[in-house]
C-alpha positions in Angstrom: 2.9 -15.5 29.9 6.3 -15.3 27.5 6.3 -13.3 24.9 5.8 -14.7 20.7 9.3 -15.1 19.2 9.3 -13.6 16.2 11.3 -14.7 13.1 15.0 -13.0 13.0 18.5 -13.6 12.2 21.2 -13.1 14.6 24.0 -10.7 13.8 27.4 -10.1 15.6 29.1 -7.1 15.7 32.2 -5.4 17.0 31.4 -1.2 17.4 33.3 1.4 18.9 32.7 1.5 22.6 31.2 5.2 22.9 28.6 4.2 19.8 27.6 1.3 21.7 27.5 3.5 25.6 25.8 6.1 23.2 23.3 3.4 21.3 22.6 2.0 25.0 21.6 5.7 26.4 19.4 5.9 23.3 17.5 2.7 23.9 17.0 3.1 27.6 15.8 6.9 27.0 13.2 5.3 24.1 12.6 2.9 26.6 12.9 0.2 23.8 15.1 -2.5 23.8 18.3 -3.0 22.4 17.0 -5.0 19.4 14.3 -2.9 19.1 16.0 0.3 19.1 18.4 -1.1 16.3 15.8 -2.7 14.1 14.2 1.0 14.1 17.3 2.9 13.7 18.5 0.7 10.3 14.9 0.8 8.8 14.9 4.2 9.2 18.2 4.7 7.5 18.1 2.4 4.6 14.8 4.0 3.7 16.2 7.2 3.8 19.2 5.5 1.9 16.6 3.9 -0.7 14.6 7.5 -0.9 17.9 9.4 -1.7 18.5 6.7 -4.7 15.3 7.2 -5.9 15.8 10.7 -6.0 18.9 10.8 -7.7 17.2 7.9 -10.3 
């Protein structure tokens, strides 16, 4: 049975090759798809930035 598609938005970015390789290794090590890994990385980063902003206020 196919996985249910989730709502989302496609993004297209260009990053340095060394960062991409690190990212692919990270996702594989964590047993995550690249999409899942990127979502989690971005979410964690954005939450940390929001927390910093709150602390400064």
